[in-house]
C-alpha positions in Angstrom: -79.7 50.6 59.5 -82.9 52.0 58.0 -84.4 55.4 58.2 -86.9 54.6 61.0 -84.2 52.9 63.1 -81.9 55.9 62.7 -84.7 58.3 63.5 -85.6 56.4 66.7 -82.0 56.2 67.8 -81.5 60.0 67.3 -84.7 60.8 69.2 -83.7 58.5 72.0 -80.9 60.9 73.0 -81.9 63.1 76.0 -84.1 66.0 75.0 -83.4 65.5 71.3 -86.1 67.1 69.1 -86.8 66.6 65.4 -87.4 69.7 63.1 -87.8 70.3 59.4 -86.3 73.8 58.8 -85.1 72.8 55.2 -88.4 71.3 54.1 -90.2 68.0 54.6 -87.5 65.8 53.1 -84.7 66.6 55.6 -85.2 65.8 59.2 -82.9 67.8 61.5 -82.2 66.6 65.1 -81.4 69.2 67.7 -80.4 69.5 71.3 -81.2 72.9 72.9 -81.8 74.4 69.4 -78.4 73.2 68.1 -78.2 70.7 65.3 -76.4 67.5 65.9 -77.7 65.4 63.0 -79.7 65.4 59.7 -81.5 62.4 58.2 -82.7 62.1 54.7 -83.2 59.7 51.8 -81.1 60.6 48.7 -82.4 60.6 45.1 -80.7 57.2 44.8 -82.9 55.8 47.6 -80.0 55.5 50.1 -80.6 56.9 53.6 -77.9 59.3 54.7 -77.1 61.4 57.8 -74.8 64.4 58.4 -73.1 64.0 61.8 -70.7 66.3 63.6 -67.2 64.8 64.2 -63.8 65.7 65.6 -61.7 66.9 62.6 -59.0 64.2 62.9 -61.5 61.5 63.5 -63.6 62.7 60.6 -60.8 62.2 58.1 -59.9 58.8 59.6 -63.5 57.6 59.3 -63.5 58.7 55.6 -60.3 56.7 55.1 -61.8 53.6 56.7 -65.3 53.5 55.4 -66.4 54.0 51.8 -69.8 55.2 53.1 -68.4 58.1 55.1 -67.9 61.3 53.0 -67.2 64.9 53.7 -70.4 66.6 55.1 -72.8 67.5 52.3 -73.7 71.2 52.5 -71.8 71.4 55.8 -68.4 72.4 57.2 -66.4 69.5 55.8 -63.8 69.8 58.5 -66.3 69.1 61.3 -69.1 67.1 59.6 -69.4 63.8 57.8 -72.1 62.4 55.6 -72.7 58.8 56.5 -74.4 56.6 53.8 -76.6 53.8 55.2 -75.6 51.5 52.3 -74.3 48.6 54.3 -70.6 49.8 54.1 -70.7 51.1 57.7 -71.8 48.8 60.5 -74.9 49.8 62.5 -72.9 49.9 65.7 -70.4 52.3 64.2 -73.2 54.5 62.9 -74.7 54.6 66.4 -71.3 55.5 67.9 -71.0 58.4 65.4 -74.5 59.6 66.3 -73.6 59.5 70.0 -70.3 61.3 69.3 -72.1 64.0 67.3 -74.6 64.6 70.1 -71.9 64.8 72.7 -69.8 67.3 70.7 -72.8 69.6 70.4 -73.7 69.3 74.1 -70.1 70.2 74.9 -70.5 73.3 72.8 -73.6 74.5 74.6 -73.6 77.3 77.2 -72.3 76.1 80.5 -75.7 76.4 82.2 -77.5 74.3 79.5 -74.7 71.7 79.5 -74.7 71.4 83.3 -78.4 71.0 83.4 -78.3 68.1 80.9 -75.4 66.5 82.8 -77.1 66.7 86.1 -80.5 65.5 84.8 -79.2 62.5 82.8 -75.6 61.9 84.0 -72.4 62.4 82.0 -72.3 58.7 81.1 -75.6 59.0 79.3 -74.8 62.4 77.6 -71.3 61.4 76.4 -71.7 57.7 75.8 
C-alpha cells in the first residue's frame, strides 16, 4: 500500500477528517476530533501509520508481522506502528485501519456514537 492509497482509505471512513497538528509531515486522521490514525513517510522513505488496537491483538500482530511495531510516540499498549514495506498485506492494513476507527468511535460520547451509528449503520462503522 502506498501513501495516497492509505490516505484515501482513511478518509473514506464516515466523517473522517485529516489534520496536521504536528506539522506538515504527519497527517492525523480524526473522527469527532479524536485521532484514529497517523500517516507519514519515515526518513528511510517507508510509509508508516500509527493505528489504535486492542492490547492483546496489538501484541499478536507484532508477533506475526515484522512490519508491526509498538506505537511510535504513542501508548505502546494500545497503538501499533505499521510499516508499509510489503511485510503486511494490504488487506490486513485496511482491517487494522477499520479496527482503529471502530475502537475510537466506541470511545466517543454516547450521543456522538449513536449519531454516527444511526447515520451510517453499525456494519459500516464497525466493519
